[in-house]
C-alpha atoms as one frame of an Amber mdcrd trajectory, in Angstrom:
protein
 156.083 147.926 120.889 158.155 150.106 121.609 158.170 152.971 124.915 157.361
 155.414 122.354 154.687 153.598 120.997 153.348 152.821 124.651 153.054 156.518
 125.348 151.302 157.486 122.474 148.612 154.789 123.324 148.611 156.000 126.655
 147.768 159.208 125.271 144.925 158.148 122.997 143.355 155.863 125.840 143.299
 158.772 128.095 141.653 160.914 125.644 139.064 158.029 125.243 138.486 157.376
 128.796 138.125 161.225 129.526 135.427 161.427 126.630 133.893 158.590 128.375
 134.015 160.258 131.690 132.994 163.417 131.053 129.060 162.170 130.517 126.716
 161.201 133.134 123.784 160.183 131.114 121.467 159.257 134.145 118.656 157.126
 134.661 116.217 154.587 132.620 114.937 151.334 132.805 118.227 149.524 131.789
 120.504 151.104 133.563 118.136 151.484 136.592 117.603 147.599 136.485 121.284
 146.661 136.586 122.086 149.328 139.553 119.200 148.679 141.576 120.692 144.627
 141.635 124.242 146.622 142.922 122.433 148.765 145.463 120.449 145.111 146.746
 123.970 143.393 147.182 125.583 146.198 148.800 122.768 147.908 151.108 120.570
 144.550 151.754 122.972 141.764 150.731 120.606 140.251 148.787 119.864 139.905
 144.650 116.314 140.959 145.221 115.532 144.701 144.399 112.181 144.890 146.058
 113.328 147.629 147.897 114.234 149.207 144.531 112.271 148.235 141.731 109.782
 150.801 141.182 112.392 152.888 139.037 111.986 150.524 136.726 110.270 147.984
 134.322 112.926 145.917 133.234 112.374 143.486 136.103 111.718 140.098 136.731
 109.468 138.344 139.290 110.066 135.134 141.223 108.411 133.914 144.166 106.618
 137.190 144.813 110.152 138.819 144.905 111.488 141.125 142.325 114.842 140.921
 140.634 116.963 142.484 137.609 115.948 141.126 134.179 119.136 141.810 133.105
 122.178 138.981 133.112 124.445 139.767 136.017 128.053 140.350 134.709 127.963
 144.206 134.624 126.200 144.253 138.355 128.923 141.974 139.528 131.898 143.644
 138.046 129.981 147.161 139.514 130.270 145.977 142.756 134.162 146.935 143.532
 133.574 150.418 142.487 130.251 150.820 143.823 131.580 149.604 147.456 134.531
 151.957 147.180 133.115 155.006 146.082 130.670 153.972 149.641 133.387 153.359
 151.637 135.251 156.940 150.260 132.083 159.382 150.060 131.908 159.978 154.281
 135.420 161.391 154.142 133.629 164.391 151.826 130.892 164.665 154.190 128.382
 163.010 151.371 125.772 161.119 153.173 125.554 157.555 151.122 121.710 157.867
 151.345 121.529 160.681 150.186 120.458 161.763 146.181 123.944 163.130 145.412
 125.407 160.077 146.911 123.932 157.422 145.215 124.160 159.459 142.126 128.415
 159.400 142.803 127.668 155.531 143.731 126.347 155.271 140.149 128.447 157.612
 138.112 131.703 155.314 139.478 130.193 152.028 139.335 129.571 152.662 135.573
 132.881 154.543 135.142 134.786 151.206 136.479 132.539 148.613 134.704 131.808
 150.433 131.391 134.189 153.146 130.430 137.224 151.360 131.417 136.677 148.185
 130.084 135.691 149.906 126.698 138.707 152.174 127.227 140.676 149.032 127.453
 139.136 147.313 124.166 140.270 150.408 122.061 144.106 149.640 123.464 143.528
 146.210 122.512 142.419 146.979 119.214 145.512 149.347 118.647 147.568 145.924
 119.364 145.618 143.658 117.284 145.725 145.866 114.235 149.762 145.953 114.864
 149.377 141.857 115.153 147.484 141.761 111.959 150.228 143.795 110.231 148.794
 147.633 110.263 151.269 150.695 110.952 150.943 152.586 114.040 149.129 155.323
 112.617 146.515 153.063 111.661 146.307 151.114 114.788 145.625 154.959 116.419
 142.849 155.761 113.673 141.423 152.085 114.245 141.318 152.751 118.110 139.990
 156.758 117.952 136.793 155.312 115.432 136.136 152.602 118.021 136.216 154.826
 120.656 134.378 157.946 119.855 133.270 157.701 115.965 130.076 155.500 116.357
 127.675 154.711 118.377 129.660 152.770 121.106 130.486 156.008 122.847 127.276
 156.371 123.634 126.795 152.882 124.988 130.068 153.294 126.790 128.515 156.296
 129.052 125.602 154.039 129.959 125.420 151.505 132.611 123.923 148.885 129.703
 125.968 145.601 128.999 126.497 146.115 125.590 129.897 148.061 125.616 131.355
 145.462 128.013 129.913 142.727 126.219 131.736 144.017 123.202 134.971 144.765
 125.264 135.364 141.174 126.515 134.720 139.608 123.183 137.573 141.454 121.593
 139.712 140.872 124.873 139.233 137.190 123.758 140.047 137.698 120.421 143.510
 139.425 121.262 144.349 136.897 123.276 143.297 134.303 121.079 145.748 136.405
 118.415 148.258 135.810 121.199 148.305 131.959 121.328 149.370 131.830 117.756
 153.073 133.052 119.142 152.680 132.724 123.146 154.632 129.131 123.604 154.924
 128.833 127.236 152.069 130.519 128.130 149.559 128.643 126.443 147.154 128.098
 129.723 147.131 131.576 130.834 145.996 132.737 127.576 143.526 130.096 127.150
 142.531 130.951 130.247 142.302 134.638 129.273 140.266 133.601 126.073 137.880
 131.317 128.234 137.251 134.154 131.089 136.761 136.868 128.639 134.525 134.897
 125.946 132.474 133.713 129.069 131.905 137.210 131.029 130.966 138.390 127.788
 127.837 135.868 128.130 127.242 136.529 131.870 126.955 139.997 130.920 124.730
 139.650 127.590 123.233 136.478 127.279 122.871 136.478 123.516 126.711 136.903
 123.210 127.055 132.822 123.796 127.321 132.228 119.755 129.938 134.827 119.507
 131.527 133.939 122.713 132.108 130.232 120.943 133.199 131.646 117.791 136.137
 133.087 119.285 136.732 129.991 121.291 137.028 128.158 118.139 139.213 130.710
 116.914 141.628 130.302 119.821 141.683 126.397 119.583 142.712 126.814 115.707
 145.956 128.943 116.982 147.361 125.989 118.760 145.915 123.032 116.610 147.462
 120.025 116.825 150.793 121.213 117.984 150.317 122.834 121.431 146.661 122.172
 122.215 146.346 120.241 125.542 147.656 122.923 127.987 145.735 126.205 126.180
 142.260 123.838 125.884 142.910 123.224 129.785 143.068 127.076 130.278 140.110
 127.477 128.251 137.953 124.859 129.476 138.840 126.057 133.312 137.944 129.967
 132.170 134.773 129.166 130.437 133.571 126.760 133.615 134.363 129.344 136.281
 131.927 131.939 134.097 129.431 129.348 133.761 129.564 128.406 137.550 129.191
 131.948 138.061 125.952 132.201 135.862 124.424 129.007 137.038 125.019 129.975
 140.797 123.306 133.560 140.190 120.165 131.919 138.388 119.736 129.026 140.742
 120.060 131.619 143.595 117.618 134.366 142.277 115.201 131.937 140.675 115.830
 128.687 141.554 116.942 126.949 138.573 120.450 127.182 137.454 119.387 126.794
 133.716 116.413 129.165 133.223 117.573 132.693 132.544 116.247 136.074 133.974
 113.933 136.657 130.696 112.147 133.565 131.694 110.373 135.591 134.827 108.717
 138.393 133.036 105.587 139.485 134.932 102.521 138.448 132.970 101.755 140.617
 130.553 105.229 142.290 130.432 107.219 142.814 126.675 104.729 140.451 124.784
 106.965 140.220 122.215 109.063 138.032 124.209 106.463 135.532 123.237 107.607
 135.516 119.532 109.692 133.174 118.542 112.392 132.627 121.151 112.221 135.232
 123.657 111.661 137.779 120.684 114.147 136.092 118.284 112.568 134.839 115.453
 114.308 135.137 111.425 116.549 137.969 110.155 114.165 140.216 107.669 115.670
 141.972 104.550 113.974 145.283 105.064 115.025 145.253 108.830 118.867 144.040
 107.668 118.858 147.156 105.234 117.385 149.710 107.931 120.210 148.534 110.278
 122.970 149.297 107.680 121.702 152.468 106.326 117.978 153.468 107.972 118.027
 156.739 109.421 116.332 155.675 112.439 118.786 152.784 113.563 121.363 152.633
 110.972 124.842 151.937 111.806 126.491 153.602 108.427 124.030 156.640 108.673
 125.407 157.052 112.587 128.853 155.873 111.944 129.460 156.345 108.022 133.451
 155.392 108.610 132.224 151.833 109.477 131.454 151.442 106.056 134.864 151.083
 105.116 135.484 148.178 107.623 134.161 145.144 105.434 136.660 146.207 103.052
 139.057 146.196 105.318 138.283 142.543 106.874 138.791 141.327 103.245 142.062
 143.029 103.035 143.019 140.641 105.992 140.921 137.831 104.276 143.673 137.863
 101.253 146.332 137.435 103.458 146.621 133.739 104.236 148.400 134.049 107.748
 145.743 136.384 108.842 142.551 134.613 107.139 141.210 132.987 110.198 141.302
 136.143 112.169 139.631 138.022 109.704 137.216 135.429 109.300 136.376 135.251
 112.764 136.040 139.095 113.023 133.646 139.155 110.207 131.535 135.828 112.055
 131.136 137.492 114.685 130.055 141.085 113.919 127.788 139.424 111.496 126.211
 136.860 114.118 125.117 140.179 116.066 123.863 141.996 112.884 122.007 138.442
 112.054 120.492 138.779 115.769 119.377 142.402 115.586 117.177 141.522 112.284
 115.849 138.694 113.618 114.696 140.120 116.990 111.035 140.787 117.021 111.828
 144.510 118.370 114.409 145.219 116.231 114.920 148.992 117.235 115.770 148.145
 120.822 113.521 151.057 122.285 115.089 154.188 123.195 118.687 154.027 122.154
 120.843 155.453 119.955 122.271 153.796 116.635 121.378 149.506 116.290 122.038
 148.401 119.743 121.536 144.866 119.746 124.317 144.942 116.781 126.477 146.861
 119.756 128.970 144.441 120.889 129.754 143.354 117.444 130.942 146.590 116.824
 134.585 146.054 118.141 135.160 142.951 115.765 133.956 145.388 113.075 136.459
 147.784 113.427 139.599 145.407 113.180 138.757 146.051 109.458 139.320 149.773
 110.002 143.112 149.822 110.233 144.262 148.183 106.641 141.801 150.394 105.016
 143.789 153.353 106.388 147.206 151.768 105.172 145.703 151.027 101.951 144.495
 154.441 101.346 146.247 157.322  99.862 146.458 161.173 100.648 142.787 161.684
  99.008 141.310 158.535 100.052 142.404 159.416 103.701 140.853 162.647 103.907
 138.023 161.157 102.830 138.145 158.745 105.558 138.948 161.305 108.474 135.843
 163.267 107.102 133.608 160.219 107.637 135.568 159.556 111.042 134.839 163.412
 112.186 131.167 162.892 111.134 131.039 160.027 113.374 132.321 161.669 116.263
 130.357 164.623 115.466 126.823 162.548 115.618 127.978 160.436 118.814 129.106
 164.226 120.626 125.402 165.156 120.135 124.347 161.948 120.980 126.496 161.649
 124.536 125.681 165.684 125.048 122.041 165.577 124.361 120.900 162.130 125.416
 122.235 158.719 124.477 118.322 157.453 125.058 116.432 159.534 121.924 112.546
 158.756 122.539 111.778 155.859 120.424 108.677 157.345 118.116 111.422 159.713
 116.652 112.138 158.087 112.911 115.428 160.266 112.427 116.940 161.417 115.740
 119.976 162.322 114.416 118.616 165.368 112.268 115.135 165.600 114.251 116.939
 165.672 117.962 120.265 165.753 117.953 121.660 168.263 115.546 119.054 170.442
 116.616 119.244 170.529 120.250 123.287 170.467 120.101 123.704 173.248 118.038
 121.112 175.084 120.324 123.323 174.288 123.218 120.054 171.835 125.005 122.157
 169.610 126.491 121.813 166.610 129.202 118.491 166.396 128.642 117.338 163.400
 130.254 115.831 164.029 133.797 115.172 160.533 134.453 117.627 159.102 137.611
 118.931 156.274 139.107 117.177 156.850 142.314 114.139 155.239 143.568 110.642
 157.471 143.383 110.500 157.983 147.241 114.483 159.293 146.909 113.743 161.677
 143.792 110.680 163.388 145.520 109.532 166.069 142.987 113.174 167.422 142.136
 114.567 167.066 139.009 118.222 167.943 140.196 119.651 164.215 139.587 119.356
 163.346 136.339 122.068 164.026 133.319 124.882 166.325 133.266 128.719 166.743
 132.028 131.587 167.730 133.836 131.709 171.115 132.489 127.872 171.851 133.886
 129.286 170.634 137.304 131.739 173.640 137.277 129.457 176.056 136.177 129.465
 176.188 132.486 126.107 175.993 130.359 125.160 175.111 127.093 127.596 174.352
 124.469 130.517 176.442 126.243 130.074 173.091 129.232 131.720 171.255 126.355
 135.070 173.770 126.369 136.821 171.225 129.067 137.067 168.064 126.724 138.104
 169.881 123.834 140.800 171.755 125.652 141.799 167.792 126.617 141.417 166.738
 122.769 143.542 169.402 121.846 145.988 168.923 124.665 146.253 165.230 123.581
 146.672 165.904 119.790 149.355 168.051 120.823 151.062 165.789 123.261 150.625
 162.678 120.707 152.371 165.138 118.084 155.251 165.881 120.214 155.959 161.980
 121.259 155.957 161.520 117.644 158.358 164.171 116.413 160.651 163.576 119.048
 160.961 159.954 118.133 161.350 160.948 114.306 164.264 163.399 115.535 166.336
 160.699 117.908 165.516 158.225 114.770 167.387 160.718 112.137 169.645 161.410
 114.663 170.990 158.434 115.423 174.317 157.355 114.455
């Protein structure tokens, strides 16, 4: 990768990160459960969320104490950012226990633990596309599609584990690819695969099969010539993550092998009694709805992703890239089957197929080959489909990435009408406890434009200005490199 290419990737990544940082979606059961755990560890040095649990129903109970029911990976990763924010806020005369202080801590914790990894995953997808033979333009298109043209944008602004898990799986996939030509660094990249794939499972329990798939792919890259150092690194990274998870479960629940989902209160989430913790079998009607349905359909919310399977097939037809294509397709396919087999497949208040989210980065591996294959008119179609996904996702993060579940078709019923009329940042739920919140509604969702006094659609103007600036800078860098090549002797 040339210096000019790195600069253009930096511009692209910065635009994606700013798009994530621009929105604060505020509270909800899922994010509150995780943030309560962060607060408990920082403020009370405990895993118990007894002092905060009234702001969420996503909680487990053990020995008379409340705990987050979520896997701990996201909360652990957010700790450094939350601690640093707590250290800095007093410099600006912000009371750490005030509602404003708590909102600031939750914002920066989410930024560090969700938005940053997702942005880095977009950069990783760019490198993966180049590694698999795509052009720089195709790699840039794929990174932008992954970052902004599908529901991942919504998951990247929420303090949920799905975006982090998907990013970790893509990091593991990239490290596994690097193993093929990283002789001399086998242990390091094996360790990277183990840590990334392992942390995906520490962040979301259902990631375990996908983590196993990418670990198997890593082994195929070095077997049998250079196996031992890579296997040692893979084992070390995996065991470190297993140790973290088991230590957490032992400390919280007294059992190292039972996940937090096994400790729900009696009567809470009765569907978790169906099958194995809510997991039954893939249902054909649900499989169709997850792709094409108006309520949660992936290709309805992000029509550009319908091209991805064709790109994966193009990679599969190249023997040198066949294993990578099979791995990416298998990981994305696993999440598709998982979501279709879950009893409550709609996943509550969420945009798009939430339980498929961690598979979206692997599905996007197929975008770049399609772009390189397409001719001019077909590229216009791809751009139109991508722009449609960006519009839908922008409307979702602007209005609320958590549409009320009763709406059967949130994009035309909620997002487009509210977005076009300038009704943005609709979520008034907070990450505060009821006592901290009081009767105020001032600590719900916002975007950065609203923070500087803009309202309605004009509050998005700074974001649009940043996008325009990024496009101009990207083209300037591109033209400068092209002119230098033309003038070279």
